[in-house]
C-alpha positions as CSV (number, residue, x, y, z in Angstrom):
1,M,94.5,128.2,98.4
2,H,91.3,127.0,96.7
3,I,89.4,123.8,97.7
4,I,86.9,122.4,95.3
5,R,83.6,121.5,97.0
6,G,81.0,121.7,94.3
7,E,80.0,122.6,90.7
8,A,80.3,126.3,91.4
9,D,84.0,125.9,92.2
10,I,84.5,124.0,88.9
11,Q,82.7,126.8,87.0
12,E,84.8,129.5,88.8
13,G,87.9,127.7,87.9
14,L,86.9,127.2,84.2
15,E,86.1,130.8,83.8
16,A,89.5,131.8,85.2
17,L,91.2,129.3,82.9
18,L,89.6,130.7,79.8
19,K,91.0,134.1,80.7
20,L,94.4,132.7,81.5
21,D,94.8,130.7,78.3
22,R,92.6,131.5,75.2
23,R,93.6,128.1,73.6
24,L,91.3,126.5,76.2
25,Q,88.2,128.1,74.8
26,Q,88.0,125.7,71.9
27,V,88.9,122.8,74.2
28,A,86.0,123.7,76.6
29,S,83.6,124.1,73.7
30,E,84.3,120.5,72.5
31,A,84.7,118.9,76.0
32,G,81.3,119.9,77.3
33,P,80.4,119.7,81.0
34,L,83.3,119.0,83.4
35,P,83.1,116.2,85.9
36,L,83.1,117.0,89.6
37,R,83.5,113.5,90.8
38,L,84.4,114.3,94.5
39,V,84.9,111.3,96.8
40,E,85.0,111.5,100.6
41,A,88.5,111.9,101.9
42,G,89.9,109.1,104.0
43,F,91.3,105.6,103.7
44,A,88.6,104.3,101.3
45,G,89.2,107.2,98.9
46,L,93.0,106.7,98.8
47,A,92.6,102.9,98.6
48,H,90.3,103.3,95.5
49,V,93.0,105.5,93.8
50,V,95.7,102.8,94.6
51,V,93.4,100.1,93.1
52,S,93.0,102.3,90.0
53,Q,96.8,102.6,89.3
54,S,97.9,101.2,85.9
55,V,94.8,99.1,85.2
56,S,91.7,99.8,83.1
57,R,88.7,101.5,84.7
58,A,86.7,98.3,84.3
59,S,89.3,96.2,86.0
60,A,89.7,98.7,88.9
61,E,86.0,98.8,89.5
62,A,85.7,95.0,89.5
63,I,88.5,94.7,92.1
64,W,87.0,97.5,94.1
65,G,83.7,95.8,94.1
66,R,85.2,92.7,95.6
67,I,87.0,94.6,98.3
68,C,83.8,96.4,99.3
69,A,81.5,93.3,98.9
70,S,80.7,93.2,102.6
71,G,78.8,96.5,102.3
72,E,80.6,97.8,105.4
73,P,82.6,101.0,105.2
74,L,86.2,100.4,104.1
75,T,88.2,101.9,106.9
76,A,91.9,101.4,107.7
77,R,91.0,99.2,110.6
78,A,88.7,97.1,108.4
79,Y,91.4,96.6,105.8
80,A,94.0,95.7,108.5
81,A,91.5,93.0,109.7
82,F,91.3,91.2,106.4
83,H,93.0,87.8,106.4
84,P,96.6,87.8,105.1
85,E,95.7,86.2,101.7
86,A,92.5,88.3,101.1
87,W,94.3,90.4,98.5
88,R,94.5,87.4,96.1
89,E,90.7,87.0,96.3
90,F,90.2,90.7,95.6
91,G,92.5,90.5,92.5
92,L,95.0,92.9,93.8
93,S,98.7,92.7,92.9
94,R,101.0,92.0,95.8
95,G,102.5,95.4,95.4
96,K,99.2,97.2,95.8
97,A,98.2,95.0,98.7
98,E,101.4,95.9,100.5
99,T,100.9,99.6,99.7
100,L,97.3,99.5,101.2
101,S,98.7,97.7,104.3
102,R,101.3,100.4,104.8
103,V,98.6,103.1,104.4
104,A,96.3,101.4,106.8
105,L,99.1,101.1,109.4
106,A,100.0,104.8,109.0
107,V,96.3,105.8,109.4
108,N,95.8,103.5,112.4
109,D,98.9,104.6,114.3
110,G,98.0,108.2,113.7
111,S,101.1,109.1,111.6
112,L,98.8,109.9,108.6
113,D,95.7,112.0,108.8
114,L,94.1,111.8,105.3
115,Q,91.3,114.2,106.0
116,A,93.7,116.9,107.3
117,L,95.6,117.1,104.0
118,G,93.1,119.7,102.9
119,Q,94.6,122.1,105.4
120,E,98.0,121.7,103.9
121,T,99.4,123.1,100.7
122,P,99.3,120.6,97.8
123,E,103.1,120.5,97.8
124,S,103.2,119.6,101.5
125,A,100.4,117.1,101.2
126,M,102.3,115.5,98.2
127,V,105.4,115.1,100.3
128,R,103.4,113.5,103.1
129,L,101.6,111.0,100.8
130,T,104.6,110.0,98.7
131,S,106.7,109.3,101.8
132,I,104.7,106.1,102.0
133,K,106.3,103.4,99.8
134,G,104.0,102.6,96.9
135,I,102.3,106.0,96.8
136,G,103.7,107.7,93.7
137,P,103.0,111.2,92.4
138,W,100.0,110.1,90.2
139,T,98.3,108.4,93.2
140,A,98.9,111.3,95.5
141,E,97.8,113.9,92.9
142,V,94.5,112.1,92.1
143,Y,93.7,111.7,95.8
144,L,94.3,115.4,96.4
145,M,92.2,116.3,93.5
146,F,89.2,114.1,93.9
147,C,89.1,113.3,97.6
148,V,90.6,116.4,99.3
149,G,89.5,118.9,96.6
150,H,92.8,120.7,96.0
151,A,92.2,123.0,93.0
152,D,95.8,123.4,91.9
153,V,97.0,119.9,91.1
154,F,97.8,118.4,87.7
155,P,98.7,114.7,87.3
156,S,101.2,115.3,84.4
157,G,102.1,111.6,84.3
158,D,98.6,110.6,83.3
159,V,98.7,109.1,79.8
160,A,95.1,110.2,79.0
161,L,96.0,113.8,79.9
162,Q,99.1,113.7,77.9
163,A,97.2,112.4,74.9
164,A,94.4,115.0,75.3
165,V,96.8,117.9,75.5
166,A,98.8,116.7,72.5
167,A,95.6,116.4,70.5
168,A,94.2,119.8,71.6
169,F,97.4,121.6,70.8
170,G,98.4,119.8,67.6
171,M,101.5,118.2,69.1
172,E,103.2,115.5,67.0
173,K,103.6,113.2,70.1
174,R,102.4,113.0,73.6
175,P,104.3,115.3,75.9
176,Q,106.3,113.6,78.7
177,A,105.4,114.3,82.3
178,K,108.0,117.0,82.8
179,E,107.0,118.8,79.6
180,L,103.3,118.6,80.5
181,A,104.0,119.8,84.0
182,L,105.7,123.0,82.6
183,E,102.7,123.5,80.3
184,A,100.2,123.0,83.2
185,A,102.0,125.7,85.3
186,N,100.3,128.2,83.0
187,W,96.9,127.1,84.4
188,S,97.7,127.7,88.1
189,P,95.9,128.1,90.5
190,W,93.2,126.0,88.8
191,R,95.2,123.1,87.4
192,S,92.8,120.6,88.8
193,V,90.0,122.1,86.7
194,A,92.3,122.1,83.7
195,A,92.9,118.4,84.2
196,R,89.2,117.8,84.4
197,L,88.9,119.7,81.1
198,F,91.4,117.6,79.3
199,W,90.0,114.4,80.7
200,A,86.6,115.5,79.4
201,L,88.1,116.2,76.0
202,Y,89.7,112.7,76.0
203,A,86.4,111.1,76.8
204,V,84.6,113.0,74.0
205,R,87.2,112.1,71.4
206,T,87.8,108.5,72.4
207,R,84.4,107.7,73.9
208,R,86.3,106.2,76.8
209,E,86.0,107.4,80.4
210,A,89.4,108.7,81.6
211,V,88.7,110.2,85.0
212,P,90.4,107.8,87.4
213,I,87.7,107.5,90.1
214,G,84.3,108.8,91.0
């Protein structure tokens, strides 16, 4: 099991991918440098991913800025200590606020160790994260990629990844999540690097940042 900790790991994964699938050589040539974008594992990292769900990057960063406005580290205990209506001031939806409260509770009572997920397989870690109401596959996958560093995760439900793969391979329409997951299986055990590759391609072609956090 690979854990991505730096640029050297990204390069190792990319070299392996280009051998696994020659179609990716043209993609890599156009995409340019791949983003590392690692964020420290823990409550703040997962909270940032939750905030980023289903909103534009600009909106997510604005909300995140308000949550972190005190300048103090955002821990599970700090979040649990916010007053009950703070989520409205932050600009969070009620659903996201409730999800963050559930995560904070799980971290505070010891039933969820977010740092320890790097010692589990991606499959096991996914089960643990998605057992919390409000944490879906995309959120869990992005957290495992960018906070834990798991190298073999591919968020097939990500619209930007679907669009980038469709464009790269000349598909008439965006592949659905299940179809893209089957395609991405070809890039194991470096699917997280493949995702970075297609996000980079998307950014080049659309001139819009697509990496969810970092």
